[in-house]
Residue frames as qw, qx, qy, qz and C-alpha x, y, z in Angstrom:
[[0.759, 0.501, -0.084, 0.407, 364.70, 49.65, -97.58],
 [0.026, -0.827, 0.326, -0.457, 366.10, 52.25, -95.17],
 [0.763, -0.506, 0.366, -0.168, 366.37, 49.64, -92.40],
 [0.961, 0.060, 0.160, 0.218, 368.12, 47.19, -94.64],
 [0.487, 0.739, -0.153, 0.439, 370.47, 49.76, -96.12],
 [0.216, -0.795, 0.359, -0.439, 371.55, 50.93, -92.60],
 [0.870, -0.366, 0.320, -0.080, 371.82, 47.43, -91.14],
 [0.890, 0.330, 0.045, 0.312, 374.04, 46.35, -93.93],
 [0.255, 0.782, -0.287, 0.490, 376.27, 49.44, -93.38],
 [0.500, -0.700, 0.357, -0.362, 376.33, 48.74, -89.73],
 [0.969, -0.119, 0.207, 0.064, 377.25, 45.08, -90.12],
 [0.742, 0.520, -0.067, 0.418, 379.98, 45.90, -92.65],
 [0.025, 0.800, -0.312, 0.512, 381.30, 48.64, -90.34],
 [0.745, -0.559, 0.287, -0.224, 381.20, 46.40, -87.34],
 [0.959, 0.078, 0.097, 0.256, 383.28, 43.65, -89.09],
 [0.495, 0.645, -0.197, 0.549, 385.83, 46.30, -90.12],
 [0.306, -0.752, 0.340, -0.474, 385.95, 47.55, -86.55],
 [0.909, -0.336, 0.215, -0.124, 386.23, 44.08, -85.17],
 [0.856, 0.382, -0.119, 0.329, 389.17, 43.16, -87.46],
 [0.392, 0.480, -0.323, 0.715, 391.23, 46.01, -85.90],
 [0.557, -0.717, -0.370, -0.195, 389.63, 45.93, -82.41],
 [0.696, -0.417, -0.266, 0.520, 392.50, 46.20, -80.10],
 [0.215, -0.334, 0.078, 0.914, 393.67, 49.66, -81.63],
 [0.275, 0.776, 0.567, -0.004, 391.12, 52.06, -82.92],
 [0.367, -0.278, 0.156, 0.874, 393.19, 54.50, -84.86],
 [0.034, -0.240, -0.535, -0.809, 390.59, 55.29, -87.49],
 [0.322, 0.113, 0.444, -0.829, 387.70, 55.76, -84.93],
 [0.359, -0.121, -0.772, -0.509, 385.55, 53.18, -86.81],
 [0.147, -0.373, -0.832, 0.384, 383.71, 52.53, -83.54],
 [0.169, 0.383, 0.185, -0.889, 382.01, 55.98, -83.94],
 [0.403, 0.206, -0.513, -0.729, 380.85, 55.11, -87.27],
 [0.294, -0.157, -0.943, -0.009, 379.52, 51.74, -85.99],
 [0.015, -0.370, -0.642, 0.671, 377.54, 53.62, -83.30],
 [0.285, 0.342, -0.127, -0.887, 376.05, 55.97, -85.87],
 [0.434, 0.078, -0.717, -0.540, 374.87, 53.18, -88.16],
 [0.270, -0.249, -0.916, 0.160, 373.51, 50.99, -85.39],
 [0.098, 0.402, 0.440, -0.797, 371.63, 53.95, -84.00],
 [0.367, 0.283, -0.343, -0.817, 370.26, 54.73, -87.40],
 [0.378, -0.049, -0.884, -0.272, 369.20, 51.01, -87.77],
 [0.105, -0.327, -0.803, 0.486, 367.51, 51.14, -84.42],
 [0.250, 0.379, 0.122, -0.883, 365.61, 54.26, -85.49],
 [0.474, 0.176, -0.574, -0.644, 364.46, 52.67, -88.86],
 [0.279, -0.105, -0.952, 0.064, 363.47, 49.51, -86.85],
 [0.094, 0.423, 0.609, -0.665, 361.14, 51.50, -84.58],
 [0.363, 0.378, -0.179, -0.833, 359.79, 53.29, -87.63],
 [0.383, 0.058, -0.845, -0.368, 359.20, 49.89, -89.35],
 [0.096, -0.277, -0.889, 0.352, 357.31, 48.56, -86.24],
 [0.225, 0.469, 0.351, -0.778, 355.03, 51.58, -86.12],
 [0.381, 0.332, -0.425, -0.751, 354.41, 51.46, -89.83],
 [0.291, -0.062, -0.940, -0.167, 353.53, 47.85, -89.67],
 [0.036, 0.365, 0.756, -0.542, 351.16, 48.50, -86.84],
 [0.304, 0.470, 0.068, -0.826, 349.48, 51.09, -89.04],
 [0.502, 0.400, -0.489, -0.590, 349.41, 49.19, -92.41],
 [0.814, -0.109, 0.532, -0.207, 349.48, 45.54, -91.40],
 [0.794, 0.165, 0.532, 0.243, 349.73, 43.29, -94.50],
 [0.485, 0.856, 0.099, 0.152, 350.14, 46.22, -96.91],
 [0.344, -0.833, 0.377, 0.215, 353.52, 46.93, -95.22],
 [0.603, -0.251, 0.676, 0.341, 355.04, 44.04, -97.18],
 [0.540, 0.467, 0.578, 0.395, 353.84, 45.20, -100.56],
 [0.071, -0.728, -0.010, 0.682, 355.19, 48.69, -101.00],
 [0.604, 0.787, 0.103, -0.065, 355.14, 50.44, -104.41],
 [0.818, 0.169, 0.046, 0.548, 358.29, 50.37, -106.41],
 [0.158, 0.756, -0.063, 0.632, 358.61, 54.19, -106.23],
 [0.571, -0.767, 0.112, -0.272, 358.34, 54.06, -102.45],
 [0.936, -0.208, 0.084, 0.270, 360.99, 51.36, -102.38],
 [0.623, 0.412, 0.006, 0.665, 363.38, 53.45, -104.50],
 [0.117, -0.837, 0.081, -0.529, 362.74, 56.61, -102.38],
 [0.782, -0.607, 0.139, -0.038, 363.35, 54.63, -99.10],
 [0.898, 0.055, 0.072, 0.430, 366.58, 53.25, -100.75],
 [0.361, 0.619, -0.046, 0.696, 367.87, 56.77, -101.62],
 [0.463, -0.794, 0.059, -0.390, 366.96, 57.83, -98.14],
 [0.908, -0.388, 0.105, 0.120, 368.99, 54.99, -96.73],
 [0.751, 0.272, 0.003, 0.602, 371.95, 55.75, -98.81],
 [0.012, 0.814, -0.040, 0.579, 371.69, 59.45, -97.76],
 [0.717, -0.676, 0.099, -0.142, 371.84, 58.31, -94.14],
 [0.908, -0.132, 0.087, 0.389, 374.90, 56.18, -94.86],
 [0.527, 0.552, 0.049, 0.645, 376.56, 58.99, -96.74],
 [0.251, -0.841, 0.039, -0.477, 375.86, 61.49, -93.99],
 [0.846, -0.520, 0.104, 0.057, 377.26, 59.10, -91.43],
 [0.813, 0.155, 0.075, 0.557, 380.45, 58.79, -93.54],
 [0.214, 0.737, -0.024, 0.640, 380.74, 62.59, -93.76],
 [0.541, -0.789, 0.089, -0.276, 380.32, 63.01, -89.95],
 [0.900, -0.301, 0.144, 0.280, 382.93, 60.30, -89.30],
 [0.661, 0.398, 0.024, 0.636, 385.37, 61.94, -91.75],
 [0.072, -0.837, 0.059, -0.539, 384.93, 65.27, -89.93],
 [0.774, -0.618, 0.118, -0.080, 385.49, 63.54, -86.58],
 [0.899, 0.034, 0.106, 0.423, 388.53, 61.77, -88.04],
 [0.436, 0.617, 0.006, 0.655, 390.01, 65.03, -89.44],
 [0.301, -0.843, 0.124, -0.428, 389.44, 66.93, -86.12],
 [0.846, -0.506, 0.169, 0.022, 390.85, 64.16, -83.92],
 [0.495, 0.738, -0.458, 0.016, 393.70, 63.47, -86.37],
 [0.885, -0.427, 0.183, -0.015, 394.93, 60.22, -84.80],
 [0.879, 0.122, 0.148, 0.436, 397.90, 59.85, -87.01],
 [0.292, -0.691, 0.088, 0.656, 398.92, 63.46, -87.04],
 [0.522, 0.309, 0.554, 0.570, 398.55, 63.75, -90.78],
 [0.093, 0.890, 0.330, 0.301, 396.56, 66.99, -90.86],
 [0.415, -0.864, 0.089, 0.272, 398.78, 68.61, -88.20],
 [0.603, -0.248, 0.436, 0.621, 401.89, 67.67, -90.23],
 [0.399, 0.535, 0.517, 0.535, 400.35, 68.97, -93.46],
 [0.090, -0.960, -0.242, -0.110, 399.39, 72.33, -91.81],
 [0.417, -0.860, 0.216, 0.201, 402.74, 72.88, -90.10],
 [0.857, 0.132, 0.233, 0.440, 404.97, 71.79, -92.86],
 [0.232, -0.707, 0.188, 0.641, 407.83, 74.14, -93.59],
 [0.695, 0.678, 0.219, 0.097, 407.88, 75.40, -97.13],
 [0.648, -0.289, 0.244, 0.661, 411.34, 75.99, -98.65]]
């Protein structure tokens, strides 16, 4: 479930990035790289787990599937938090800078 969750997030993010590909104001490419990296990590994990469990790999317990799904959602949420921090630090549209240096009357 972790692999599926991160692959879906990576595909959705890549489609969003591709729609606005010439200009990258929102730094969505960084988010794509994080999700594809996480997907690759979970793919390697799945390969090694399959090598260990063989046919049992395809019949996980429901509790294990739920735990894996929560872990996948946690990875997606952490990626969004990191992307948001990068976005706020880079401030491509100058919104944070304008809010910080706004003169108060």
